[in-house]
C-alpha positions as a Markdown table, in Angstrom:
| # | Residue | x | y | z |
|---|---|---|---|---|
| 1 | Met | -63.1 | -93.6 | 22.8 |
| 2 | Ile | -64.5 | -96.3 | 20.5 |
| 3 | Lys | -65.2 | -99.5 | 22.4 |
| 4 | Phe | -64.1 | -102.9 | 21.2 |
| 5 | Lys | -67.7 | -104.0 | 20.8 |
| 6 | Asn | -68.4 | -101.1 | 18.4 |
| 7 | Ile | -65.4 | -102.1 | 16.3 |
| 8 | Leu | -66.6 | -105.7 | 16.1 |
| 9 | Ala | -70.0 | -104.4 | 14.9 |
| 10 | Leu | -68.3 | -102.3 | 12.2 |
| 11 | Leu | -66.3 | -105.2 | 10.8 |
| 12 | Pro | -69.0 | -106.6 | 8.5 |
| 13 | Ile | -69.7 | -103.2 | 7.0 |
| 14 | Ile | -65.9 | -102.6 | 6.4 |
| 15 | Leu | -65.6 | -106.1 | 4.9 |
| 16 | Leu | -68.5 | -105.4 | 2.5 |
| 17 | Phe | -66.9 | -102.2 | 1.3 |
| 18 | Leu | -63.6 | -103.9 | 0.7 |
| 19 | Leu | -65.3 | -106.7 | -1.3 |
| 20 | Ala | -67.2 | -104.1 | -3.4 |
| 21 | Gly | -64.0 | -102.1 | -4.0 |
| 22 | Ser | -62.1 | -105.3 | -5.0 |
| 23 | Ala | -64.7 | -106.2 | -7.5 |
| 24 | Phe | -64.8 | -102.7 | -9.0 |
| 25 | Ala | -61.0 | -102.7 | -9.2 |
| 26 | Gln | -61.0 | -106.1 | -11.0 |
| 27 | Asn | -63.6 | -104.8 | -13.5 |
| 28 | Gly | -61.6 | -101.6 | -14.1 |
| 29 | Ile | -58.4 | -103.6 | -14.7 |
| 30 | Ser | -60.1 | -106.0 | -17.1 |
| 31 | Asn | -61.6 | -103.1 | -19.1 |
| 32 | Phe | -58.2 | -101.3 | -19.1 |
| 33 | Ala | -56.4 | -104.5 | -20.3 |
| 34 | Glu | -58.9 | -105.0 | -23.1 |
| 35 | Gly | -58.0 | -101.5 | -24.4 |
| 36 | Leu | -54.3 | -102.2 | -24.5 |
| 37 | Pro | -52.6 | -103.4 | -27.6 |
| 38 | Ala | -51.9 | -107.1 | -27.7 |
| 39 | Leu | -48.5 | -108.6 | -26.8 |
| 40 | Lys | -47.4 | -109.4 | -30.2 |
| 41 | Val | -44.1 | -110.5 | -31.8 |
| 42 | Glu | -44.3 | -110.3 | -35.6 |
| 43 | Ser | -41.8 | -111.4 | -38.2 |
| 44 | Asn | -41.8 | -110.0 | -41.8 |
| 45 | Gly | -39.9 | -112.9 | -43.3 |
| 46 | Asp | -36.6 | -110.9 | -43.7 |
| 47 | Ala | -35.1 | -112.0 | -40.4 |
| 48 | Glu | -36.6 | -108.9 | -38.8 |
| 49 | Thr | -38.8 | -109.1 | -35.8 |
| 50 | Thr | -41.3 | -106.3 | -34.8 |
| 51 | Tyr | -42.4 | -106.1 | -31.1 |
| 52 | Ser | -45.7 | -104.5 | -30.1 |
| 53 | Leu | -45.8 | -101.3 | -28.0 |
| 54 | Ser | -46.7 | -103.3 | -24.9 |
| 55 | Leu | -43.6 | -105.5 | -25.1 |
| 56 | Gln | -41.4 | -102.5 | -25.8 |
| 57 | Ile | -42.8 | -100.7 | -22.7 |
| 58 | Leu | -42.3 | -103.9 | -20.7 |
| 59 | Ala | -38.7 | -104.2 | -21.8 |
| 60 | Leu | -38.1 | -100.5 | -21.0 |
| 61 | Met | -39.5 | -100.9 | -17.5 |
| 62 | Thr | -37.5 | -104.1 | -16.9 |
| 63 | Gly | -34.4 | -102.2 | -18.0 |
| 64 | Leu | -35.0 | -99.4 | -15.6 |
| 65 | Thr | -35.5 | -101.9 | -12.8 |
| 66 | Leu | -32.2 | -103.5 | -13.6 |
| 67 | Leu | -30.3 | -100.2 | -14.1 |
| 68 | Pro | -29.0 | -99.9 | -10.5 |
| 69 | Ser | -27.6 | -103.5 | -10.7 |
| 70 | Ile | -26.0 | -102.8 | -14.0 |
| 71 | Val | -24.4 | -99.6 | -12.7 |
| 72 | Leu | -23.1 | -101.4 | -9.6 |
| 73 | Gly | -22.0 | -104.6 | -11.3 |
| 74 | Ala | -21.0 | -103.9 | -14.9 |
| 75 | Thr | -19.1 | -100.6 | -14.6 |
| 76 | Ser | -16.2 | -99.2 | -12.6 |
| 77 | Phe | -18.4 | -98.0 | -9.8 |
| 78 | Thr | -17.7 | -100.9 | -7.4 |
| 79 | Arg | -13.9 | -100.4 | -7.5 |
| 80 | Ile | -14.1 | -96.6 | -7.0 |
| 81 | Ile | -16.5 | -96.6 | -4.1 |
| 82 | Ile | -14.6 | -99.3 | -2.2 |
| 83 | Val | -11.3 | -97.5 | -2.6 |
| 84 | Leu | -12.8 | -94.2 | -1.5 |
| 85 | Ser | -14.4 | -95.8 | 1.5 |
| 86 | Ile | -11.1 | -97.4 | 2.5 |
| 87 | Leu | -9.3 | -94.1 | 2.0 |
| 88 | Arg | -11.8 | -92.3 | 4.3 |
| 89 | Gln | -11.4 | -95.0 | 7.0 |
| 90 | Ala | -7.6 | -94.8 | 6.7 |
| 91 | Met | -7.6 | -91.1 | 7.2 |
| 92 | Gly | -9.8 | -91.5 | 10.3 |
| 93 | Thr | -12.2 | -88.7 | 9.3 |
| 94 | Gln | -15.3 | -90.7 | 10.3 |
| 95 | Gln | -18.1 | -89.4 | 8.0 |
| 96 | Thr | -16.1 | -86.8 | 6.1 |
| 97 | Pro | -16.6 | -86.8 | 3.2 |
| 98 | Pro | -20.2 | -88.0 | 3.7 |
| 99 | Asn | -21.6 | -91.0 | 1.9 |
| 100 | Gln | -23.5 | -88.9 | -0.5 |
| 101 | Val | -20.3 | -87.1 | -1.6 |
| 102 | Leu | -18.4 | -90.4 | -2.1 |
| 103 | Ile | -21.3 | -91.8 | -4.2 |
| 104 | Ala | -21.4 | -88.6 | -6.3 |
| 105 | Ile | -17.7 | -88.8 | -6.9 |
| 106 | Ala | -17.9 | -92.5 | -7.8 |
| 107 | Leu | -20.8 | -91.9 | -10.2 |
| 108 | Phe | -19.0 | -89.0 | -12.0 |
| 109 | Leu | -15.8 | -91.0 | -12.3 |
| 110 | Thr | -17.8 | -94.0 | -13.5 |
| 111 | Phe | -19.4 | -91.9 | -16.2 |
| 112 | Phe | -16.0 | -90.5 | -17.2 |
| 113 | Ile | -14.5 | -94.0 | -17.5 |
| 114 | Met | -17.4 | -95.6 | -19.2 |
| 115 | Thr | -17.9 | -92.7 | -21.7 |
| 116 | Pro | -16.0 | -94.4 | -24.6 |
| 117 | Thr | -17.9 | -97.7 | -24.1 |
| 118 | Leu | -21.3 | -95.9 | -23.9 |
| 119 | Thr | -20.5 | -93.8 | -26.9 |
| 120 | Glu | -19.7 | -96.9 | -28.9 |
| 121 | Ile | -22.9 | -98.6 | -27.8 |
| 122 | Asn | -24.9 | -95.5 | -28.8 |
| 123 | Lys | -23.2 | -95.3 | -32.1 |
| 124 | Ile | -23.4 | -99.0 | -33.3 |
| 125 | Ala | -26.6 | -100.1 | -31.5 |
| 126 | Leu | -28.9 | -97.5 | -30.0 |
| 127 | Asp | -29.0 | -94.9 | -32.7 |
| 128 | Pro | -29.4 | -97.4 | -35.6 |
| 129 | Tyr | -32.2 | -99.1 | -33.6 |
| 130 | Leu | -34.1 | -95.8 | -32.9 |
| 131 | Glu | -33.8 | -94.9 | -36.6 |
| 132 | Gly | -35.2 | -98.2 | -37.6 |
| 133 | Glu | -32.0 | -99.4 | -39.3 |
| 134 | Leu | -31.5 | -102.4 | -36.9 |
| 135 | Pro | -33.9 | -104.8 | -35.3 |
| 136 | Ala | -34.0 | -105.0 | -31.6 |
| 137 | Lys | -32.3 | -108.3 | -31.3 |
| 138 | Thr | -29.4 | -107.3 | -33.5 |
| 139 | Ala | -29.0 | -103.9 | -31.6 |
| 140 | Leu | -29.0 | -105.7 | -28.3 |
| 141 | Ser | -26.4 | -108.2 | -29.5 |
| 142 | Lys | -24.1 | -105.4 | -30.7 |
| 143 | Gly | -24.5 | -103.4 | -27.6 |
| 144 | Ser | -23.8 | -106.4 | -25.3 |
| 145 | Asn | -20.7 | -107.3 | -27.3 |
| 146 | Thr | -19.3 | -103.8 | -26.9 |
| 147 | Leu | -19.9 | -104.0 | -23.1 |
| 148 | Lys | -18.3 | -107.5 | -23.0 |
| 149 | Glu | -15.2 | -106.1 | -24.6 |
| 150 | Phe | -14.8 | -103.6 | -21.8 |
| 151 | Leu | -15.5 | -106.2 | -19.1 |
| 152 | Val | -13.1 | -108.7 | -20.6 |
| 153 | Lys | -10.3 | -106.1 | -20.8 |
| 154 | Asn | -10.7 | -105.3 | -17.1 |
| 155 | Thr | -11.2 | -108.8 | -15.8 |
| 156 | Arg | -8.4 | -111.0 | -14.4 |
| 157 | Glu | -7.8 | -114.2 | -16.5 |
| 158 | Asn | -7.9 | -116.3 | -13.3 |
| 159 | Asp | -11.3 | -115.1 | -12.3 |
| 160 | Leu | -12.7 | -115.6 | -15.8 |
| 161 | Ser | -11.2 | -119.1 | -16.0 |
| 162 | Met | -12.7 | -120.0 | -12.6 |
| 163 | Phe | -16.3 | -119.1 | -13.6 |
| 164 | Thr | -15.7 | -120.8 | -17.0 |
| 165 | Asp | -14.8 | -124.0 | -15.3 |
| 166 | Leu | -17.7 | -123.7 | -12.9 |
| 167 | Ile | -20.2 | -123.5 | -15.7 |
| 168 | Gly | -18.5 | -126.4 | -17.5 |
| 169 | Asn | -17.3 | -124.7 | -20.6 |
| 170 | Glu | -13.8 | -125.4 | -22.0 |
| 171 | Gly | -13.1 | -121.9 | -23.2 |
| 172 | Tyr | -14.0 | -119.1 | -25.6 |
| 173 | Arg | -12.4 | -118.0 | -28.8 |
| 174 | Asp | -13.5 | -114.4 | -28.5 |
| 175 | His | -15.1 | -112.0 | -26.0 |
| 176 | Glu | -18.3 | -112.2 | -28.1 |
| 177 | Asp | -18.6 | -115.9 | -27.3 |
| 178 | Ile | -18.5 | -115.3 | -23.5 |
| 179 | Pro | -22.0 | -115.3 | -22.0 |
| 180 | Leu | -23.0 | -112.5 | -19.6 |
| 181 | Thr | -23.7 | -115.1 | -17.0 |
| 182 | Val | -19.9 | -115.8 | -16.9 |
| 183 | Ile | -18.3 | -112.4 | -17.5 |
| 184 | Leu | -20.4 | -110.4 | -15.1 |
| 185 | Pro | -19.6 | -112.4 | -11.9 |
| 186 | Ala | -15.9 | -112.7 | -13.1 |
| 187 | Phe | -15.7 | -109.0 | -13.5 |
| 188 | Ile | -17.2 | -108.1 | -10.1 |
| 189 | Thr | -14.9 | -110.6 | -8.4 |
| 190 | Ser | -11.9 | -109.1 | -10.2 |
| 191 | Glu | -13.1 | -105.6 | -9.2 |
| 192 | Leu | -13.3 | -106.5 | -5.5 |
| 193 | Lys | -9.8 | -108.0 | -5.5 |
| 194 | Thr | -8.3 | -105.0 | -7.3 |
| 195 | Ala | -10.2 | -102.5 | -5.0 |
| 196 | Phe | -8.8 | -104.1 | -1.8 |
| 197 | Gln | -5.3 | -104.2 | -3.3 |
| 198 | Ile | -5.4 | -100.5 | -4.0 |
| 199 | Gly | -7.0 | -99.8 | -0.6 |
| 200 | Phe | -4.2 | -101.7 | 1.1 |
| 201 | Leu | -1.6 | -99.5 | -0.6 |
| 202 | Leu | -3.5 | -96.4 | 0.4 |
| 203 | Phe | -3.8 | -97.5 | 4.0 |
| 204 | Leu | -0.1 | -98.1 | 4.6 |
| 205 | Pro | 1.2 | -94.4 | 4.9 |
| 206 | Phe | -1.7 | -93.5 | 7.2 |
| 207 | Leu | -1.0 | -96.6 | 9.3 |
| 208 | Val | 2.7 | -95.6 | 9.6 |
| 209 | Ile | 1.6 | -92.1 | 10.9 |
| 210 | Asp | -0.7 | -93.7 | 13.5 |
| 211 | Met | 2.2 | -95.9 | 14.7 |
| 212 | Val | 4.6 | -93.0 | 14.9 |
| 213 | Ile | 2.2 | -90.8 | 16.8 |
| 214 | Ala | 1.3 | -93.7 | 19.2 |
| 215 | Ser | 5.0 | -94.3 | 19.9 |
| 216 | Ile | 5.7 | -90.7 | 20.6 |
| 217 | Leu | 2.7 | -90.3 | 23.0 |
| 218 | Met | 3.7 | -93.5 | 24.7 |
| 219 | Ser | 7.3 | -92.3 | 25.2 |
| 220 | Leu | 6.0 | -89.0 | 26.6 |
| 221 | Gly | 3.7 | -90.8 | 29.0 |
| 222 | Met | 0.6 | -89.3 | 27.4 |
| 223 | Met | -1.3 | -92.6 | 27.4 |
| 224 | Met | -4.6 | -90.9 | 28.1 |
| 225 | Leu | -4.5 | -88.9 | 24.9 |
| 226 | Ser | -6.0 | -90.6 | 21.9 |
| 227 | Pro | -3.4 | -91.3 | 19.2 |
| 228 | Met | -6.0 | -91.2 | 16.4 |
| 229 | Leu | -7.1 | -87.7 | 17.5 |
| 230 | Val | -3.5 | -86.4 | 17.5 |
| 231 | Ala | -2.6 | -88.2 | 14.2 |
| 232 | Leu | -5.7 | -86.8 | 12.3 |
| 233 | Pro | -4.2 | -83.3 | 11.6 |
| 234 | Phe | -0.9 | -84.8 | 10.4 |
| 235 | Lys | -2.8 | -87.2 | 8.1 |
| 236 | Leu | -4.8 | -84.3 | 6.6 |
| 237 | Leu | -1.6 | -82.3 | 6.2 |
| 238 | Leu | 0.2 | -85.1 | 4.4 |
| 239 | Phe | -2.8 | -85.8 | 2.2 |
| 240 | Val | -3.1 | -82.1 | 1.2 |
| 241 | Leu | 0.6 | -81.6 | 0.6 |
| 242 | Val | 0.9 | -84.6 | -1.8 |
| 243 | Asp | -2.4 | -83.6 | -3.5 |
| 244 | Gly | -3.9 | -86.8 | -2.4 |
| 245 | Trp | -7.3 | -86.5 | -4.1 |
| 246 | Ala | -5.9 | -85.8 | -7.5 |
| 247 | Met | -3.4 | -88.7 | -7.1 |
| 248 | Thr | -6.1 | -91.1 | -5.9 |
| 249 | Val | -8.6 | -90.2 | -8.6 |
| 250 | Gly | -6.0 | -90.2 | -11.4 |
| 251 | Ser | -4.7 | -93.6 | -10.3 |
| 252 | Leu | -8.2 | -95.1 | -10.2 |
| 253 | Val | -9.0 | -93.8 | -13.7 |
| 254 | Ala | -5.6 | -95.0 | -15.0 |
| 255 | Thr | -6.2 | -98.6 | -13.8 |
| 256 | Tyr | -9.0 | -99.1 | -16.4 |
| 257 | Val | -8.4 | -100.1 | -20.0 |
| 258 | Ser | -11.1 | -98.6 | -22.1 |
| 259 | Asn | -12.1 | -99.0 | -25.8 |
């Protein structure tokens, strides 16, 4: 076993190695940075702006970092995953389907719902930019306007008005005039309200089954038997007979107004 005194004796040597490694790392980073292309933004005088490779890579990495937030907050994912979670809780199946399956279903349905919007963004913004027909700023503006159109169509007017008043604006003539700082929180607030409304409607029939089973067990004197355990097969039977998954998924998709 290494004694404490021996560890104290080794501390100056370890500190020396750490300082040497830090200096070497700083020199290596400095040499590497000198070899990178400069962060440049050039304008050719025709209202077109050219960004250096470093800035393009930086923008790409920033976009990849924000991608999970965009998927969660600017698509239909939030409403779908909340409704599916409430449905699982109403059925009383604990962790069936598991969280991974619910997330996979929500992602696939989100991709299905967002396909028209993503196709339009790819058509009017991404492809022209990659082919060099549009500058980055114009492509970003067109793509964001297409996304705003989807968000505005699926946002409640009351929520949009609330955030418009909070920011101090009087109103907007078109969806293109609405900043993302207003439409995104309004959209996510509207999604939460709609998801809980749908979840309430899904919860009611299963709640009725629980109450009926509990009343029957109480009248039979079987108070030691769990009503939730007895009601579970009846819930599953009802859900299968009415083709519950198809009805739930179809209703969720139908609640969205796409482009």
